[in-house]
Structures are given as structure tokens and as C-alpha cells.
Steps between C-alpha positions, in 0.01 A plus 500: 500500500244483791541742775546215752816405326657846564402582850717393792443161645375485853738289692484402881796369705424318828824460703579392856864629551733765373696260276177361342364852456813583308484186293129538439495857377826461286346181349172676422680772309709260311237249392218747424434516110443875524497788749338426837331657790625319805313467821706357796349282776703406808367187675491553873716282694827459692718611204292800380760745391560841686502826321886496516514159344267605228716806428813291489355257244475798265186397301174681494135442425206733399337400814601296806312375800510230755232234508394173658433191284124570524531858411722404187232250385229768538710740292555233231128440488409879482771620277585407139862422431686375194795320681556397861846403619503296831835561659455291810630195672363164348227475768376845450496447120291180538260668744445800271449253196218325666350831639510652144357179351205552730442871438540461135291196428211715353697757322534477123851650496783501756854626521810302382649362823878490527737372767847378546808523723716781642830330439684177517276190546723278715252332734135379517488475126196270464315648803548864369423412147170315565385783738543736206323277248182657370643835387495571128876563506736348737831693420829320507807719537734283292500222245603252772206599713250487208625127434471414874152662531362310206640171631332542826165587350524218235597254773173552698280518192444880535473738204858643447405747224503793743876473556666791312859569494611855581788643706537686826326837448744695709834419309661799328750780571822581335748225425798467723816668348739374753702677778669824354660806631264775617219256570599483879622199703409147404166424650400160635135452578353222706130454418336383820173283508238507784486125547814340344686397701259470783729425804684760717826300459489513119394854474755607765765316285411671181512834674837436648645380172369827330647699764836312474500561128468874575789494743714290254421739210497862662523641148163358426142621593314217642119524527245284666184545293189453717138444381313663792550689817431330842114468547430472135418181312564389149384181318687292770522539875828628631547383855878606526546832326855564400465852643475351854778262440731789374428688826745243673782542246781746485434611139798659307454833334469356148208290591138634487137393526301622203133480388331642191419380153712189394561654150657809644731293718602299207596811314803525726563121549828339398428162659155373624503235759192304622392168631212457232328838470318587171741801510753265341295482189468872492875526542578239232262665255724826526814274475626595848724244654268285709578243776259255654640383836593138560627558876174343648499224235303471191152391628150524402403663817730790413388518136854531369455163348317690218833638385661171435652519153500889510875540563416734775550280809784614717609533866602801706861365506508512130352846483743623759774384272372703209293230316235627257249238370441459127135419420424228253330637201264211433384500858426874480297440189286238655430713802349785302780738598536613130835664555539475118235763425204264448314658802316731270289228356453289802147619578376477134321154531317611815384825330369310197322240719323765708401703180357174352311427837356847516377461138353166551136474375247446767756568781711269708402166645436452874804486722581126555767445767649144536423498861129448580298358783514166293880485419623650837219477766758476787715798387291749314262603776784596717673714230170685433410543871828681568352775283158470652346320214285181505562186292283642216689834493245711681594711809453324841285657765679781682767541219678837543387761270492888517253720324685819578851619564596398868498784754801612694436263794458196274826593328683529822359162618600348166858642523537381857381139410744496224780629734414229751508227230839616378649527854377147565675375180825687546534500881280237674511208256880476480512509887246221525677293229837534695332386821354209324859392391638503862 
């Protein structure tokens, strides 16, 4: 056996938020055909995770640093990796694919490029998929997603061979055994989302119903599970944090706001309630009773339409009266939840495909995205420009790049700028929006 087949694979993960960092690193470990050395790269932007967020995610890398798009491309040109995972929004993936195509055009060998989605794909299906086209593997978290992804690519005449069915990489934990004596009070957890719903009225309504449930059931522990603290950003912008809305409520003693790793919260959960969070799939995987709320309607804008047929749709009135949804087994199977034990083999196909691509004689062909200056001349240049790349994938003049670690003054300026942006999103923007509605 050649030495190259036994040494660890060099894997890089480029992520733009805390949730995508979690998805990218866990995915890298699950799809790698053998042991890996993992280098983490955080794309600088509005959602770059803080040290606290990185610690809460609970995954580590052999190295970790923050980079601009230009710095990332320079690293990919100068370093030799076996696998690259792009854990970014669709536009970021497309920009990096074009940049990588440019810098690797004269290299005999390049890494296997992998991308995918952090959770439930309930909006912008065609847009997001076509922006990810060009990667060697586009991961689908379920059989249903794999079928939909291939249909989109086939429908526009794009190569669909990259679509690879896997499962969400962060499913796991002990199976729910039910409420029992000695385990403590029944615990109801509401998994909040940064941008769903997005109006003050709807978010206040959900908070009030959660508080009302706590008052109606003083024997229960009712937890509001939050993704981030005020001033931090995740994948989506949160204009109206529940923490601030809760300051106006008279909260009962059995109601608490909690942070931390979702898996640890689920360890003590007897009922998980959400609008459409991916946490529902984590909960269902562990057989924890799970409710997807219908109080605000079943609407595409909320994402809860994804759970039609799941058996999990319910209202707060029903939950207040003791209802516990029963999930549909066929629906679970199509969603990659694999509560029946099939999760252990969910990543076998991806591992085999990567192993075959790594062993391909003569290396891999050039990256070929569907979007080009010919197929999307009015769209692609704008996508690339947001990451300071020209239409051919080369850095634009003046593109931000750092050759050294920023000094203390630069770090302070950067933190101040981010703080100002977040203040604008969470304080100024809602005020302006309300004024516009007068």
C-alpha cells in the first residue's frame, strides 16, 4: 500500500457563520475516506463567528484563522489540499468556485470540492442550487432533497452527477426514553430562529404563548433556546432578538432563556417546539416528541410548509391541552432523519465518491460552474463582485487582503465596524421600517 494511502488527508473548510462552520467541519469528518488534518478558514464578513460562538458549536480544527476571499484563494494556490469543503451561502460558493477555477487552471491536480446545505432547504431552491453548481459533490441531506436537486440540474441542462445523498452531519445523541421519575420535571423547549418569523408582532405572539404555557403548567420547565446573544450574528440577521422582547414580559419562575449546544439541550427535552428550525430534525432523530407550530399559518415564508406530511404540525392550543405529535415514519425516512438506525451508513456513498475522485488518474477536470459570463451575463458579475472578484474570477483592484495578522488598532476598528453594523440591523432598521409604515 502506498504511503499516500495511509497518511491523513489534508482537508480545508471555508465557512462564513457559526452554523456553517459546524456543518462544514462535521461534514468533513463524516465524508473523509480516512483520517484527516483539518484546517479551518472563516470568511470575514457580517456573520463571522465570535470566540464564544465557536466554543458553543463544540467542533475543533487543527488550525483556524479568519480570511478574506482573496486571502483564501491565495492559500488554495499556495497550499496542497486533498478535500475542500465550502460551507457558505450560495453566492459565496459561486464566487469561490470561479476564483478556484482561475487559480487552479494550470495545476495538474486539485482538491475535491464539496458543498451543500446546513439544514432544511425550503426557499430559493433553484437559485441556491445553481449557485452551488460546479462543486464535485453537492450534498443533499435527504432522499427528498437529492431528488429535487437532480430535477433542477436536469431541468436546466446542467450536469447532475455531483448530487450526492447524505444526511445532516450533526444528528446523534441518545434516543429519548420518555418522561420518568428521577429525570426531573417535564421540559418543554422552544427552538428560536433568528429570522423566522420576522415581525415584532409574530415574535411577540410566540413569546407570549410560550410564557402562557409556562404559567399554565407550573410543574414543567419551559426553556427558550436561543442561537446567539445580542450583538452576535448567525447565518441569518436577527433584527428582533427574543432576549429584548422578553425584557418586557413578567416571566414565571419555571421559564428560562438558555444558550449552549443544541444536543445538550435535547438531552433533557421532553417536547421540542419550533416554527421550522433544523433542530426539529435533530429532535426527531432522537425520537423526542416534536411540534412544528401552525399558529402563524403553514406558509413558505415561515418554512413550516416543509413539514407537511410529517405528522408534527400542531398549535399552541393543542400543546397546552397535552397533545404530543406522532411523526410519520415514511416522511422521516425521506428526510434523512434515519431514526430507524440507518444513519451509520448515510455517508458511505460520499466517502466512496471522494475516494474514487482522489484516485482518479491524471487528476480532476477543471471546475465548470453552470453560471458563466455567457449563461448569466447580467447576474454572475454582481455575485462575484460582492466578494471582490472580477467576471473571470480574478481579484478586483483594491480587493481587501492581509499579508499579516492585524494589529490591535485594526482589530479594534474591525470590531467597532461590526458592532455598528449589528446596531444598525437590530436597532436603527426596525425604527426606520416602522416610520415608513406610518
